[in-house]
C-alpha positions in Angstrom: -90.5 -24.6 9.2 -88.9 -26.8 11.2 -85.0 -26.1 13.7 -82.6 -27.6 11.8 -80.4 -30.0 14.0 -77.3 -28.3 12.4 -78.4 -24.8 13.8 -78.9 -26.9 17.1 -75.2 -28.9 17.0 -73.9 -25.0 16.8 -75.9 -23.5 19.0 -74.6 -26.7 21.7 -70.7 -26.6 20.3 -71.0 -22.2 21.7 -71.6 -23.8 24.9 -69.2 -26.7 25.5 -66.7 -26.0 28.2 -70.4 -24.5 29.8 -71.0 -28.0 31.8 -72.8 -30.8 31.3 -74.5 -29.4 27.8 -76.6 -31.2 25.4 -79.8 -31.0 23.6 -83.6 -33.4 22.6 -85.8 -33.4 19.9 -89.0 -32.6 21.5 -92.3 -32.4 19.2 -90.5 -31.7 16.4 -88.5 -29.1 18.3 -85.6 -29.3 20.7 -84.9 -27.9 24.6 -81.9 -27.9 25.7 -80.3 -28.9 28.6 -77.2 -27.1 30.6 -76.4 -29.4 34.6 -79.7 -31.6 33.7 -82.4 -28.4 33.1 -84.1 -27.4 30.3 -82.0 -24.1 29.9 -84.1 -23.3 27.1 -85.0 -24.3 22.9 -84.6 -24.1 19.8 -87.6 -23.9 17.0 -87.4 -22.4 13.6 -83.5 -22.2 14.3 -83.9 -19.6 17.2 -82.7 -20.2 20.2 -85.3 -19.4 23.4 -83.4 -19.2 26.9 -86.0 -19.3 30.0 -85.8 -16.2 32.1 -84.3 -15.9 34.9 -83.9 -12.9 36.3 -80.2 -13.3 37.1 -80.2 -14.3 32.8 -82.3 -10.5 32.9 -79.9 -8.6 34.3 -76.9 -10.1 32.3 -78.5 -9.4 29.0 -79.9 -5.3 30.3 -82.1 -5.2 27.2 -83.7 -7.9 26.2 -86.3 -9.0 23.4 -88.7 -11.6 24.9 -91.2 -13.8 22.6 -93.3 -17.2 22.5 -91.1 -20.1 21.5 -94.2 -21.9 20.2 -97.8 -20.8 21.0 -99.2 -21.0 24.4 -95.8 -21.3 25.8 -94.3 -18.6 28.1 -91.7 -15.9 27.2 -88.8 -16.4 26.1 -85.4 -14.2 26.2 -85.3 -14.6 21.7 -81.8 -14.3 21.8 -80.3 -13.3 17.7 -77.5 -11.4 18.2 -75.2 -12.6 20.4 -74.9 -16.3 19.6 -71.7 -16.1 18.2 -70.0 -14.8 20.8 -69.1 -18.3 23.0 -67.9 -16.4 26.4 -71.4 -14.3 26.5 -73.2 -17.7 25.8 -71.6 -19.6 28.6 -72.0 -17.0 31.1 -75.8 -16.0 30.1 -76.5 -20.6 30.3 -74.4 -20.7 33.3 -76.2 -18.0 34.7 -79.9 -19.7 33.6 -79.0 -23.5 35.4 -78.2 -22.2 38.2 -81.4 -20.1 39.0 -83.6 -23.2 37.6 -85.0 -25.2 39.8 -83.4 -28.2 40.0 -85.9 -31.1 38.1 -88.3 -32.6 39.7 -87.6 -36.4 39.7 -89.9 -38.6 38.3 -91.7 -42.0 40.0 -92.2 -45.2 37.9 -95.3 -46.4 37.5 -96.5 -49.1 38.7 -97.6 -51.6 37.3 -100.9 -54.7 38.4 -99.6 -58.0 37.2 -102.0 -60.0 35.1 -103.1 -63.4 36.8 
């Protein structure tokens, strides 16, 4: 089952005021970005937040799940989706603890003569 774009919009709207939050379609599902970092995935209309120590401490009793086969375990968030403040706090903590994205080097192409 693919993720509904309205569900992704709902998640992004819930995170309004958290910082620079956006979504991007990836491989038929969506990545959620905060301050340029991928902090969560939305797969099959479910929110999977990347694991961090601070996030684990904040959530407490957390459910872990795979967003897709072969992925790393993430925090599956399902019962707090309507709680704007709680969601914003979790994403802020997660974004703060994740490393900055690696800068991709531009590909150099050879000119043909």
